[in-house]
TORMARKE-641321 format. One record per atom (N, C-alpha, C): residue in three letters; atom name; x, y, z. Coordinates in nm, 2 decimals. Example, Ala and Ser with C-alpha at 12.3 -4.5 7.8 and 13.67 -1.06 7.14 Angstrom:
2
["ALA"; "N"; [1.32; -0.57; 0.78]] ["ALA"; "CA"; [1.23; -0.45; 0.78]] ["ALA"; "C"; [1.32; -0.33; 0.78]] ["SER"; "N"; [1.28; -0.22; 0.71]] ["SER"; "CA"; [1.37; -0.11; 0.71]] ["SER"; "C"; [1.29; 0.00; 0.79]] 
# end
This chain:
166
["MET"; "N"; [-4.90; 0.51; -17.09]] ["MET"; "CA"; [-5.02; 0.59; -17.10]] ["MET"; "C"; [-5.00; 0.68; -17.23]] ["ILE"; "N"; [-5.10; 0.68; -17.31]] ["ILE"; "CA"; [-5.10; 0.76; -17.43]] ["ILE"; "C"; [-5.12; 0.91; -17.39]] ["SER"; "N"; [-5.03; 1.00; -17.44]] ["SER"; "CA"; [-5.04; 1.14; -17.40]] ["SER"; "C"; [-5.09; 1.22; -17.52]] ["ALA"; "N"; [-5.08; 1.17; -17.64]] ["ALA"; "CA"; [-5.13; 1.24; -17.76]] ["ALA"; "C"; [-5.20; 1.14; -17.85]] ["ILE"; "N"; [-5.29; 1.20; -17.93]] ["ILE"; "CA"; [-5.38; 1.12; -18.02]] ["ILE"; "C"; [-5.42; 1.21; -18.14]] ["VAL"; "N"; [-5.46; 1.15; -18.25]] ["VAL"; "CA"; [-5.51; 1.22; -18.36]] ["VAL"; "C"; [-5.66; 1.19; -18.36]] ["SER"; "N"; [-5.74; 1.28; -18.41]] ["SER"; "CA"; [-5.89; 1.26; -18.41]] ["SER"; "C"; [-5.95; 1.28; -18.55]] ["ASP"; "N"; [-6.04; 1.19; -18.58]] ["ASP"; "CA"; [-6.13; 1.21; -18.70]] ["ASP"; "C"; [-6.25; 1.29; -18.65]] ["THR"; "N"; [-6.35; 1.30; -18.73]] ["THR"; "CA"; [-6.46; 1.39; -18.71]] ["THR"; "C"; [-6.57; 1.35; -18.61]] ["THR"; "N"; [-6.61; 1.22; -18.62]] ["THR"; "CA"; [-6.73; 1.18; -18.55]] ["THR"; "C"; [-6.73; 1.21; -18.40]] ["ALA"; "N"; [-6.63; 1.17; -18.33]] ["ALA"; "CA"; [-6.62; 1.19; -18.19]] ["ALA"; "C"; [-6.62; 1.34; -18.15]] ["LEU"; "N"; [-6.56; 1.42; -18.24]] ["LEU"; "CA"; [-6.56; 1.56; -18.21]] ["LEU"; "C"; [-6.70; 1.62; -18.23]] ["ILE"; "N"; [-6.77; 1.58; -18.33]] ["ILE"; "CA"; [-6.90; 1.62; -18.35]] ["ILE"; "C"; [-6.99; 1.59; -18.23]] ["VAL"; "N"; [-6.99; 1.46; -18.19]] ["VAL"; "CA"; [-7.07; 1.42; -18.08]] ["VAL"; "C"; [-7.04; 1.49; -17.95]] ["LEU"; "N"; [-6.91; 1.50; -17.92]] ["LEU"; "CA"; [-6.87; 1.57; -17.80]] ["LEU"; "C"; [-6.90; 1.72; -17.80]] ["GLY"; "N"; [-6.89; 1.77; -17.92]] ["GLY"; "CA"; [-6.93; 1.91; -17.94]] ["GLY"; "C"; [-7.08; 1.94; -17.92]] ["LYS"; "N"; [-7.16; 1.85; -17.97]] ["LYS"; "CA"; [-7.30; 1.86; -17.95]] ["LYS"; "C"; [-7.34; 1.85; -17.81]] ["LEU"; "N"; [-7.26; 1.76; -17.73]] ["LEU"; "CA"; [-7.28; 1.75; -17.59]] ["LEU"; "C"; [-7.22; 1.86; -17.51]] ["ARG"; "N"; [-7.15; 1.95; -17.57]] ["ARG"; "CA"; [-7.07; 2.05; -17.51]] ["ARG"; "C"; [-6.97; 2.00; -17.41]] ["ARG"; "N"; [-6.90; 1.89; -17.46]] ["ARG"; "CA"; [-6.80; 1.82; -17.38]] ["ARG"; "C"; [-6.67; 1.80; -17.45]] ["LEU"; "N"; [-6.63; 1.89; -17.54]] ["LEU"; "CA"; [-6.50; 1.87; -17.61]] ["LEU"; "C"; [-6.38; 1.88; -17.51]] ["ALA"; "N"; [-6.40; 1.96; -17.40]] ["ALA"; "CA"; [-6.29; 1.97; -17.31]] ["ALA"; "C"; [-6.25; 1.84; -17.24]] ["PHE"; "N"; [-6.35; 1.74; -17.24]] ["PHE"; "CA"; [-6.32; 1.61; -17.19]] ["PHE"; "C"; [-6.20; 1.54; -17.25]] ["LEU"; "N"; [-6.17; 1.57; -17.37]] ["LEU"; "CA"; [-6.05; 1.51; -17.44]] ["LEU"; "C"; [-5.92; 1.55; -17.37]] ["GLY"; "N"; [-5.92; 1.67; -17.32]] ["GLY"; "CA"; [-5.81; 1.72; -17.24]] ["GLY"; "C"; [-5.78; 1.65; -17.11]] ["LYS"; "N"; [-5.88; 1.58; -17.06]] ["LYS"; "CA"; [-5.86; 1.50; -16.94]] ["LYS"; "C"; [-5.79; 1.37; -16.97]] ["LEU"; "N"; [-5.81; 1.33; -17.10]] ["LEU"; "CA"; [-5.75; 1.20; -17.14]] ["LEU"; "C"; [-5.61; 1.21; -17.20]] ["PHE"; "N"; [-5.59; 1.33; -17.28]] ["PHE"; "CA"; [-5.47; 1.34; -17.36]] ["PHE"; "C"; [-5.41; 1.48; -17.34]] ["LYS"; "N"; [-5.28; 1.49; -17.34]] ["LYS"; "CA"; [-5.21; 1.62; -17.33]] ["LYS"; "C"; [-5.23; 1.70; -17.46]] ["GLN"; "N"; [-5.24; 1.62; -17.57]] ["GLN"; "CA"; [-5.24; 1.68; -17.71]] ["GLN"; "C"; [-5.34; 1.60; -17.80]] ["VAL"; "N"; [-5.43; 1.67; -17.86]] ["VAL"; "CA"; [-5.51; 1.61; -17.96]] ["VAL"; "C"; [-5.48; 1.68; -18.10]] ["HIS"; "N"; [-5.44; 1.60; -18.19]] ["HIS"; "CA"; [-5.40; 1.65; -18.32]] ["HIS"; "C"; [-5.52; 1.63; -18.42]] ["VAL"; "N"; [-5.55; 1.74; -18.49]] ["VAL"; "CA"; [-5.67; 1.74; -18.59]] ["VAL"; "C"; [-5.62; 1.79; -18.72]] ["PRO"; "N"; [-5.64; 1.71; -18.83]] ["PRO"; "CA"; [-5.60; 1.76; -18.96]] ["PRO"; "C"; [-5.70; 1.86; -19.01]] ["GLN"; "N"; [-5.66; 1.95; -19.10]] ["GLN"; "CA"; [-5.74; 2.06; -19.15]] ["GLN"; "C"; [-5.87; 2.00; -19.21]] ["ALA"; "N"; [-5.86; 1.89; -19.28]] ["ALA"; "CA"; [-5.98; 1.83; -19.35]] ["ALA"; "C"; [-6.09; 1.80; -19.25]] ["VAL"; "N"; [-6.05; 1.76; -19.13]] ["VAL"; "CA"; [-6.14; 1.73; -19.02]] ["VAL"; "C"; [-6.21; 1.86; -18.97]] ["LEU"; "N"; [-6.12; 1.96; -18.95]] ["LEU"; "CA"; [-6.17; 2.09; -18.91]] ["LEU"; "C"; [-6.27; 2.15; -19.02]] ["ASP"; "N"; [-6.24; 2.13; -19.15]] ["ASP"; "CA"; [-6.33; 2.17; -19.25]] ["ASP"; "C"; [-6.46; 2.10; -19.24]] ["LYS"; "N"; [-6.46; 1.97; -19.21]] ["LYS"; "CA"; [-6.58; 1.90; -19.20]] ["LYS"; "C"; [-6.66; 1.94; -19.08]] ["LEU"; "N"; [-6.60; 1.97; -18.97]] ["LEU"; "CA"; [-6.66; 2.03; -18.85]] ["LEU"; "C"; [-6.73; 2.16; -18.88]] ["ARG"; "N"; [-6.67; 2.24; -18.96]] ["ARG"; "CA"; [-6.72; 2.37; -19.00]] ["ARG"; "C"; [-6.85; 2.35; -19.08]] ["GLN"; "N"; [-6.85; 2.25; -19.16]] ["GLN"; "CA"; [-6.98; 2.23; -19.24]] ["GLN"; "C"; [-7.09; 2.17; -19.15]] ["GLU"; "N"; [-7.05; 2.09; -19.05]] ["GLU"; "CA"; [-7.15; 2.03; -18.96]] ["GLU"; "C"; [-7.20; 2.14; -18.87]] ["ASN"; "N"; [-7.11; 2.21; -18.80]] ["ASN"; "CA"; [-7.15; 2.30; -18.70]] ["ASN"; "C"; [-7.03; 2.39; -18.66]] ["ASP"; "N"; [-7.03; 2.52; -18.71]] ["ASP"; "CA"; [-6.92; 2.60; -18.69]] ["ASP"; "C"; [-6.89; 2.64; -18.55]] ["ALA"; "N"; [-6.99; 2.62; -18.46]] ["ALA"; "CA"; [-6.97; 2.65; -18.32]] ["ALA"; "C"; [-6.88; 2.54; -18.26]] ["ILE"; "N"; [-6.89; 2.42; -18.31]] ["ILE"; "CA"; [-6.81; 2.31; -18.26]] ["ILE"; "C"; [-6.66; 2.34; -18.30]] ["GLU"; "N"; [-6.65; 2.39; -18.42]] ["GLU"; "CA"; [-6.51; 2.42; -18.47]] ["GLU"; "C"; [-6.45; 2.53; -18.38]] ["GLU"; "N"; [-6.53; 2.64; -18.36]] ["GLU"; "CA"; [-6.48; 2.75; -18.27]] ["GLU"; "C"; [-6.44; 2.70; -18.13]] ["THR"; "N"; [-6.52; 2.62; -18.07]] ["THR"; "CA"; [-6.49; 2.56; -17.94]] ["THR"; "C"; [-6.37; 2.48; -17.94]] ["LEU"; "N"; [-6.35; 2.40; -18.04]] ["LEU"; "CA"; [-6.23; 2.31; -18.06]] ["LEU"; "C"; [-6.11; 2.40; -18.07]] ["LEU"; "N"; [-6.11; 2.50; -18.15]] ["LEU"; "CA"; [-6.00; 2.58; -18.17]] ["LEU"; "C"; [-5.96; 2.66; -18.05]] ["GLY"; "N"; [-6.05; 2.68; -17.96]] ["GLY"; "CA"; [-6.02; 2.75; -17.83]] ["GLY"; "C"; [-5.96; 2.66; -17.72]] ["LEU"; "N"; [-5.94; 2.53; -17.75]] ["LEU"; "CA"; [-5.89; 2.44; -17.65]] ["LEU"; "C"; [-5.74; 2.44; -17.66]] ["SER"; "N"; [-5.66; 2.46; -17.56]] ["SER"; "CA"; [-5.52; 2.47; -17.56]] ["SER"; "C"; [-5.45; 2.34; -17.60]] ["PHE"; "N"; [-5.51; 2.23; -17.58]] ["PHE"; "CA"; [-5.45; 2.10; -17.61]] ["PHE"; "C"; [-5.47; 2.05; -17.75]] ["VAL"; "N"; [-5.54; 2.13; -17.83]] ["VAL"; "CA"; [-5.57; 2.09; -17.97]] ["VAL"; "C"; [-5.47; 2.16; -18.07]] ["SER"; "N"; [-5.42; 2.08; -18.16]] ["SER"; "CA"; [-5.33; 2.13; -18.26]] ["SER"; "C"; [-5.39; 2.09; -18.40]] ["VAL"; "N"; [-5.40; 2.19; -18.48]] ["VAL"; "CA"; [-5.45; 2.17; -18.62]] ["VAL"; "C"; [-5.33; 2.16; -18.71]] ["HIS"; "N"; [-5.34; 2.06; -18.80]] ["HIS"; "CA"; [-5.23; 2.03; -18.90]] ["HIS"; "C"; [-5.28; 2.05; -19.04]] ["PRO"; "N"; [-5.20; 2.11; -19.12]] ["PRO"; "CA"; [-5.23; 2.12; -19.27]] ["PRO"; "C"; [-5.25; 1.98; -19.33]] ["ASN"; "N"; [-5.33; 1.98; -19.43]] ["ASN"; "CA"; [-5.35; 1.85; -19.50]] ["ASN"; "C"; [-5.22; 1.80; -19.56]] ["SER"; "N"; [-5.21; 1.67; -19.56]] ["SER"; "CA"; [-5.08; 1.61; -19.62]] ["SER"; "C"; [-5.07; 1.62; -19.77]] ["SER"; "N"; [-4.96; 1.59; -19.82]] ["SER"; "CA"; [-4.94; 1.59; -19.96]] ["SER"; "C"; [-5.04; 1.50; -20.03]] ["LYS"; "N"; [-5.10; 1.54; -20.14]] ["LYS"; "CA"; [-5.20; 1.47; -20.21]] ["LYS"; "C"; [-5.15; 1.33; -20.25]] ["HIS"; "N"; [-5.02; 1.32; -20.27]] ["HIS"; "CA"; [-4.96; 1.20; -20.32]] ["HIS"; "C"; [-4.92; 1.10; -20.21]] ["LYS"; "N"; [-4.91; 1.15; -20.09]] ["LYS"; "CA"; [-4.85; 1.07; -19.98]] ["LYS"; "C"; [-4.94; 0.94; -19.96]] ["PHE"; "N"; [-5.07; 0.96; -19.94]] ["PHE"; "CA"; [-5.16; 0.85; -19.92]] ["PHE"; "C"; [-5.28; 0.86; -20.02]] ["PHE"; "N"; [-5.24; 0.88; -20.14]] ["PHE"; "CA"; [-5.34; 0.90; -20.25]] ["PHE"; "C"; [-5.45; 0.80; -20.25]] ["TYR"; "N"; [-5.42; 0.67; -20.23]] ["TYR"; "CA"; [-5.52; 0.57; -20.23]] ["TYR"; "C"; [-5.62; 0.58; -20.12]] ["LEU"; "N"; [-5.58; 0.64; -20.01]] ["LEU"; "CA"; [-5.68; 0.66; -19.90]] ["LEU"; "C"; [-5.80; 0.75; -19.94]] ["ASN"; "N"; [-5.76; 0.85; -20.02]] ["ASN"; "CA"; [-5.87; 0.94; -20.07]] ["ASN"; "C"; [-5.96; 0.88; -20.16]] ["ARG"; "N"; [-5.92; 0.77; -20.22]] ["ARG"; "CA"; [-6.01; 0.69; -20.31]] ["ARG"; "C"; [-6.10; 0.60; -20.23]] ["LEU"; "N"; [-6.06; 0.56; -20.11]] ["LEU"; "CA"; [-6.14; 0.47; -20.03]] ["LEU"; "C"; [-6.23; 0.54; -19.93]] ["LEU"; "N"; [-6.18; 0.65; -19.88]] ["LEU"; "CA"; [-6.25; 0.72; -19.77]] ["LEU"; "C"; [-6.28; 0.86; -19.79]] ["GLY"; "N"; [-6.35; 0.93; -19.70]] ["GLY"; "CA"; [-6.37; 1.07; -19.71]] ["GLY"; "C"; [-6.24; 1.14; -19.68]] ["SER"; "N"; [-6.23; 1.27; -19.71]] ["SER"; "CA"; [-6.11; 1.34; -19.69]] ["SER"; "C"; [-6.07; 1.35; -19.55]] ["GLY"; "N"; [-6.17; 1.37; -19.46]] ["GLY"; "CA"; [-6.13; 1.38; -19.32]] ["GLY"; "C"; [-6.07; 1.25; -19.26]] ["GLU"; "N"; [-6.14; 1.14; -19.30]] ["GLU"; "CA"; [-6.08; 1.01; -19.25]] ["GLU"; "C"; [-5.94; 0.99; -19.31]] ["ALA"; "N"; [-5.93; 1.01; -19.44]] ["ALA"; "CA"; [-5.80; 0.99; -19.51]] ["ALA"; "C"; [-5.69; 1.07; -19.44]] ["GLU"; "N"; [-5.72; 1.20; -19.42]] ["GLU"; "CA"; [-5.62; 1.29; -19.36]] ["GLU"; "C"; [-5.59; 1.25; -19.21]] ["ALA"; "N"; [-5.69; 1.21; -19.14]] ["ALA"; "CA"; [-5.67; 1.17; -19.00]] ["ALA"; "C"; [-5.58; 1.04; -18.99]] ["ILE"; "N"; [-5.61; 0.95; -19.08]] ["ILE"; "CA"; [-5.53; 0.82; -19.09]] ["ILE"; "C"; [-5.39; 0.86; -19.13]] ["SER"; "N"; [-5.37; 0.94; -19.23]] ["SER"; "CA"; [-5.24; 0.98; -19.28]] ["SER"; "C"; [-5.16; 1.05; -19.17]] ["LEU"; "N"; [-5.22; 1.14; -19.09]] ["LEU"; "CA"; [-5.16; 1.21; -18.98]] ["LEU"; "C"; [-5.12; 1.12; -18.87]] ["ALA"; "N"; [-5.21; 1.03; -18.83]] ["ALA"; "CA"; [-5.18; 0.93; -18.73]] ["ALA"; "C"; [-5.06; 0.84; -18.77]] ["LYS"; "N"; [-5.06; 0.80; -18.89]] ["LYS"; "CA"; [-4.95; 0.71; -18.94]] ["LYS"; "C"; [-4.82; 0.79; -18.94]] ["ALA"; "N"; [-4.82; 0.91; -18.99]] ["ALA"; "CA"; [-4.70; 1.00; -19.00]] ["ALA"; "C"; [-4.65; 1.03; -18.86]] ["MET"; "N"; [-4.73; 1.05; -18.76]] ["MET"; "CA"; [-4.69; 1.09; -18.63]] ["MET"; "C"; [-4.68; 0.97; -18.53]] ["SER"; "N"; [-4.71; 0.85; -18.58]] ["SER"; "CA"; [-4.70; 0.72; -18.50]] ["SER"; "C"; [-4.79; 0.74; -18.38]] ["LEU"; "N"; [-4.91; 0.78; -18.40]] ["LEU"; "CA"; [-5.00; 0.80; -18.29]] ["LEU"; "C"; [-5.13; 0.72; -18.31]] ["PRO"; "N"; [-5.20; 0.69; -18.20]] ["PRO"; "CA"; [-5.33; 0.63; -18.22]] ["PRO"; "C"; [-5.43; 0.73; -18.28]] ["LEU"; "N"; [-5.55; 0.67; -18.32]] ["LEU"; "CA"; [-5.65; 0.75; -18.39]] ["LEU"; "C"; [-5.79; 0.73; -18.33]] ["ILE"; "N"; [-5.86; 0.84; -18.30]] ["ILE"; "CA"; [-6.00; 0.83; -18.26]] ["ILE"; "C"; [-6.08; 0.83; -18.39]] ["ILE"; "N"; [-6.14; 0.72; -18.42]] ["ILE"; "CA"; [-6.22; 0.70; -18.54]] ["ILE"; "C"; [-6.33; 0.60; -18.51]] ["ASP"; "N"; [-6.45; 0.63; -18.56]] ["ASP"; "CA"; [-6.56; 0.54; -18.54]] ["ASP"; "C"; [-6.61; 0.46; -18.66]] ["GLU"; "N"; [-6.60; 0.52; -18.78]] ["GLU"; "CA"; [-6.65; 0.45; -18.90]] ["GLU"; "C"; [-6.58; 0.32; -18.92]] ["LYS"; "N"; [-6.66; 0.22; -18.95]] ["LYS"; "CA"; [-6.60; 0.08; -18.96]] ["LYS"; "C"; [-6.50; 0.07; -19.07]] ["LYS"; "N"; [-6.53; 0.13; -19.19]] ["LYS"; "CA"; [-6.43; 0.12; -19.30]] ["LYS"; "C"; [-6.30; 0.19; -19.27]] ["GLY"; "N"; [-6.31; 0.31; -19.21]] ["GLY"; "CA"; [-6.19; 0.38; -19.17]] ["GLY"; "C"; [-6.11; 0.31; -19.07]] ["ARG"; "N"; [-6.18; 0.25; -18.97]] ["ARG"; "CA"; [-6.11; 0.18; -18.87]] ["ARG"; "C"; [-6.03; 0.06; -18.93]] ["SER"; "N"; [-6.09; -0.01; -19.02]] ["SER"; "CA"; [-6.03; -0.12; -19.09]] ["SER"; "C"; [-5.91; -0.08; -19.16]] ["VAL"; "N"; [-5.92; 0.03; -19.24]] ["VAL"; "CA"; [-5.81; 0.08; -19.32]] ["VAL"; "C"; [-5.69; 0.12; -19.23]] ["ALA"; "N"; [-5.73; 0.20; -19.12]] ["ALA"; "CA"; [-5.62; 0.24; -19.02]] ["ALA"; "C"; [-5.55; 0.12; -18.96]] ["ARG"; "N"; [-5.62; 0.02; -18.92]] ["ARG"; "CA"; [-5.56; -0.10; -18.86]] ["ARG"; "C"; [-5.47; -0.17; -18.96]] ["SER"; "N"; [-5.51; -0.17; -19.09]] ["SER"; "CA"; [-5.43; -0.24; -19.19]] ["SER"; "C"; [-5.30; -0.16; -19.21]] ["LEU"; "N"; [-5.29; -0.04; -19.18]] ["LEU"; "CA"; [-5.17; 0.04; -19.19]] ["LEU"; "C"; [-5.09; 0.04; -19.05]] ["GLY"; "N"; [-5.14; -0.03; -18.96]] ["GLY"; "CA"; [-5.07; -0.04; -18.83]] ["GLY"; "C"; [-5.10; 0.08; -18.73]] ["VAL"; "N"; [-5.21; 0.15; -18.76]] ["VAL"; "CA"; [-5.25; 0.26; -18.67]] ["VAL"; "C"; [-5.35; 0.21; -18.57]] ["PRO"; "N"; [-5.31; 0.22; -18.44]] ["PRO"; "CA"; [-5.41; 0.18; -18.33]] ["PRO"; "C"; [-5.53; 0.27; -18.33]] ["VAL"; "N"; [-5.65; 0.22; -18.31]] ["VAL"; "CA"; [-5.77; 0.30; -18.32]] ["VAL"; "C"; [-5.85; 0.28; -18.19]] ["ILE"; "N"; [-5.93; 0.39; -18.16]] ["ILE"; "CA"; [-6.02; 0.39; -18.05]] ["ILE"; "C"; [-6.14; 0.47; -18.09]] ["GLY"; "N"; [-6.26; 0.43; -18.05]] ["GLY"; "CA"; [-6.38; 0.50; -18.09]] ["GLY"; "C"; [-6.43; 0.58; -17.97]] ["LEU"; "N"; [-6.54; 0.65; -17.99]] ["LEU"; "CA"; [-6.60; 0.73; -17.88]] ["LEU"; "C"; [-6.62; 0.65; -17.76]] ["LEU"; "N"; [-6.69; 0.54; -17.77]] ["LEU"; "CA"; [-6.72; 0.45; -17.65]] ["LEU"; "C"; [-6.59; 0.40; -17.59]] ["GLY"; "N"; [-6.49; 0.38; -17.67]] ["GLY"; "CA"; [-6.36; 0.34; -17.61]] ["GLY"; "C"; [-6.30; 0.45; -17.53]] ["LEU"; "N"; [-6.32; 0.58; -17.57]] ["LEU"; "CA"; [-6.28; 0.69; -17.49]] ["LEU"; "C"; [-6.35; 0.69; -17.35]] ["PHE"; "N"; [-6.48; 0.66; -17.35]] ["PHE"; "CA"; [-6.55; 0.65; -17.22]] ["PHE"; "C"; [-6.50; 0.54; -17.14]] ["ILE"; "N"; [-6.46; 0.43; -17.20]] ["ILE"; "CA"; [-6.40; 0.32; -17.12]] ["ILE"; "C"; [-6.27; 0.36; -17.06]] ["LEU"; "N"; [-6.19; 0.42; -17.15]] ["LEU"; "CA"; [-6.06; 0.47; -17.10]] ["LEU"; "C"; [-6.07; 0.57; -16.98]] ["ALA"; "N"; [-6.17; 0.66; -16.99]] ["ALA"; "CA"; [-6.20; 0.75; -16.88]] ["ALA"; "C"; [-6.24; 0.68; -16.75]] ["LYS"; "N"; [-6.31; 0.57; -16.77]] ["LYS"; "CA"; [-6.35; 0.49; -16.65]] ["LYS"; "C"; [-6.23; 0.42; -16.59]] ["ARG"; "N"; [-6.15; 0.37; -16.68]] ["ARG"; "CA"; [-6.03; 0.30; -16.63]] ["ARG"; "C"; [-5.93; 0.39; -16.56]] ["ARG"; "N"; [-5.92; 0.51; -16.60]] ["ARG"; "CA"; [-5.83; 0.61; -16.54]] ["ARG"; "C"; [-5.89; 0.68; -16.42]] ["GLY"; "N"; [-6.02; 0.65; -16.39]] ["GLY"; "CA"; [-6.08; 0.70; -16.27]] ["GLY"; "C"; [-6.15; 0.84; -16.29]] ["ILE"; "N"; [-6.16; 0.88; -16.42]] ["ILE"; "CA"; [-6.22; 1.01; -16.45]] ["ILE"; "C"; [-6.38; 0.99; -16.45]] ["PHE"; "N"; [-6.42; 0.87; -16.49]] ["PHE"; "CA"; [-6.56; 0.84; -16.50]] ["PHE"; "C"; [-6.60; 0.72; -16.40]] ["SER"; "N"; [-6.72; 0.72; -16.36]] ["SER"; "CA"; [-6.77; 0.60; -16.30]] ["SER"; "C"; [-6.84; 0.52; -16.41]] ["ILE"; "N"; [-6.88; 0.40; -16.38]] ["ILE"; "CA"; [-6.96; 0.32; -16.47]] ["ILE"; "C"; [-7.09; 0.40; -16.51]] ["THR"; "N"; [-7.15; 0.46; -16.41]] ["THR"; "CA"; [-7.28; 0.53; -16.43]] ["THR"; "C"; [-7.25; 0.65; -16.53]] ["ASP"; "N"; [-7.14; 0.72; -16.51]] ["ASP"; "CA"; [-7.11; 0.83; -16.60]] ["ASP"; "C"; [-7.09; 0.79; -16.74]] ["ALA"; "N"; [-7.01; 0.68; -16.76]] ["ALA"; "CA"; [-6.99; 0.63; -16.89]] ["ALA"; "C"; [-7.11; 0.59; -16.96]] ["GLU"; "N"; [-7.20; 0.52; -16.89]] ["GLU"; "CA"; [-7.33; 0.48; -16.95]] ["GLU"; "C"; [-7.42; 0.60; -16.98]] ["LYS"; "N"; [-7.42; 0.70; -16.90]] ["LYS"; "CA"; [-7.49; 0.82; -16.92]] ["LYS"; "C"; [-7.44; 0.89; -17.05]] ["TRP"; "N"; [-7.31; 0.90; -17.06]] ["TRP"; "CA"; [-7.26; 0.97; -17.18]] ["TRP"; "C"; [-7.29; 0.89; -17.30]] ["MET"; "N"; [-7.29; 0.76; -17.29]] ["MET"; "CA"; [-7.33; 0.68; -17.41]] ["MET"; "C"; [-7.47; 0.71; -17.45]] ["ARG"; "N"; [-7.56; 0.71; -17.36]] ["ARG"; "CA"; [-7.70; 0.74; -17.39]] ["ARG"; "C"; [-7.72; 0.88; -17.45]] ["GLU"; "N"; [-7.65; 0.98; -17.39]] ["GLU"; "CA"; [-7.65; 1.11; -17.44]] ["GLU"; "C"; [-7.59; 1.12; -17.58]] ["ALA"; "N"; [-7.49; 1.04; -17.61]] ["ALA"; "CA"; [-7.43; 1.04; -17.75]] ["ALA"; "C"; [-7.54; 0.98; -17.84]] ["GLU"; "N"; [-7.61; 0.88; -17.80]] ["GLU"; "CA"; [-7.71; 0.82; -17.89]] ["GLU"; "C"; [-7.82; 0.93; -17.92]] ["GLN"; "N"; [-7.85; 1.01; -17.82]] ["GLN"; "CA"; [-7.95; 1.11; -17.84]] ["GLN"; "C"; [-7.91; 1.22; -17.94]] ["THR"; "N"; [-7.78; 1.23; -17.97]] ["THR"; "CA"; [-7.73; 1.32; -18.07]] ["THR"; "C"; [-7.74; 1.26; -18.21]] ["GLY"; "N"; [-7.77; 1.13; -18.22]] ["GLY"; "CA"; [-7.78; 1.06; -18.34]] ["GLY"; "C"; [-7.66; 0.96; -18.36]] ["TYR"; "N"; [-7.57; 0.95; -18.26]] ["TYR"; "CA"; [-7.46; 0.85; -18.26]] ["TYR"; "C"; [-7.52; 0.71; -18.25]] ["TYR"; "N"; [-7.50; 0.62; -18.34]] ["TYR"; "CA"; [-7.56; 0.49; -18.34]] ["TYR"; "C"; [-7.47; 0.39; -18.26]] ["VAL"; "N"; [-7.54; 0.32; -18.17]] ["VAL"; "CA"; [-7.48; 0.22; -18.09]] ["VAL"; "C"; [-7.56; 0.09; -18.11]] ["SER"; "N"; [-7.50; -0.01; -18.18]] ["SER"; "CA"; [-7.57; -0.13; -18.20]] ["SER"; "C"; [-7.59; -0.20; -18.07]] ["PRO"; "N"; [-7.69; -0.29; -18.06]] ["PRO"; "CA"; [-7.71; -0.37; -17.94]] ["PRO"; "C"; [-7.59; -0.45; -17.90]] ["ARG"; "N"; [-7.52; -0.50; -18.00]] ["ARG"; "CA"; [-7.39; -0.58; -17.97]] ["ARG"; "C"; [-7.29; -0.49; -17.91]] ["LEU"; "N"; [-7.27; -0.37; -17.97]] ["LEU"; "CA"; [-7.17; -0.27; -17.92]] ["LEU"; "C"; [-7.21; -0.23; -17.78]] ["ALA"; "N"; [-7.33; -0.20; -17.75]] ["ALA"; "CA"; [-7.38; -0.17; -17.62]] ["ALA"; "C"; [-7.34; -0.28; -17.52]] ["LEU"; "N"; [-7.36; -0.40; -17.56]] ["LEU"; "CA"; [-7.33; -0.51; -17.47]] ["LEU"; "C"; [-7.18; -0.52; -17.45]] ["ASP"; "N"; [-7.10; -0.51; -17.55]] ["ASP"; "CA"; [-6.96; -0.51; -17.54]] ["ASP"; "C"; [-6.91; -0.40; -17.45]] ["PHE"; "N"; [-6.97; -0.28; -17.47]] ["PHE"; "CA"; [-6.93; -0.16; -17.39]] ["PHE"; "C"; [-6.96; -0.19; -17.24]] ["ARG"; "N"; [-7.07; -0.24; -17.21]] ["ARG"; "CA"; [-7.10; -0.27; -17.07]] ["ARG"; "C"; [-7.00; -0.37; -17.01]] ["HIS"; "N"; [-6.97; -0.47; -17.09]] ["HIS"; "CA"; [-6.87; -0.58; -17.04]] ["HIS"; "C"; [-6.74; -0.51; -17.02]] ["ALA"; "N"; [-6.70; -0.42; -17.11]] ["ALA"; "CA"; [-6.57; -0.36; -17.10]] ["ALA"; "C"; [-6.56; -0.26; -16.97]] ["LEU"; "N"; [-6.68; -0.21; -16.94]] ["LEU"; "CA"; [-6.68; -0.13; -16.82]] ["LEU"; "C"; [-6.68; -0.21; -16.69]] ["GLY"; "N"; [-6.69; -0.34; -16.71]] ["GLY"; "CA"; [-6.69; -0.43; -16.59]] ["GLY"; "C"; [-6.82; -0.45; -16.53]] ["LYS"; "N"; [-6.93; -0.43; -16.60]] ["LYS"; "CA"; [-7.06; -0.44; -16.55]] ["LYS"; "C"; [-7.13; -0.56; -16.61]] ["ASP"; "N"; [-7.21; -0.63; -16.53]] ["ASP"; "CA"; [-7.28; -0.74; -16.58]] ["ASP"; "C"; [-7.38; -0.69; -16.68]] ["ALA"; "N"; [-7.37; -0.74; -16.80]] ["ALA"; "CA"; [-7.46; -0.69; -16.91]] ["ALA"; "C"; [-7.60; -0.72; -16.89]] ["LEU"; "N"; [-7.64; -0.82; -16.80]] ["LEU"; "CA"; [-7.78; -0.85; -16.77]] ["LEU"; "C"; [-7.84; -0.76; -16.66]] ["SER"; "N"; [-7.75; -0.69; -16.59]] ["SER"; "CA"; [-7.81; -0.61; -16.48]] ["SER"; "C"; [-7.85; -0.47; -16.53]] ["ASP"; "N"; [-7.93; -0.41; -16.46]] ["ASP"; "CA"; [-7.97; -0.27; -16.49]] ["ASP"; "C"; [-7.92; -0.18; -16.39]] 
# end
């Protein structure tokens, strides 16, 4: 069982908008967040940043050396680059949703999980029911989180639900 993870920005923003950041503490003992991700959160919504900083299971890490993963900064935004760098340095999985960032992380051997993957994990650990997971997905979509029809279908299959049933 994974007890610690690194997080990029998107999942934190969505969970923050839903006022459910504490949910991460039910899945992990420790969530590591690079300063660049925190800076991006502050730009998006400083209330989310404040809430996140108030959670005992969250650790903020200074940004890595500019030279360590220099090429990541050329490919990705600073938050993604720092999150991948931190996950790699700590040998931890990464919460990341952006396709390009996921691809780069995987190419470096960093295991990745997205927001919907967290909901599936919660269901598998008995924290969520299938109904809860689907409800949270719909609520995430209402915040502007995009779920393609294919991803929604895959999500329902992963939950163990017949994709054709309602």
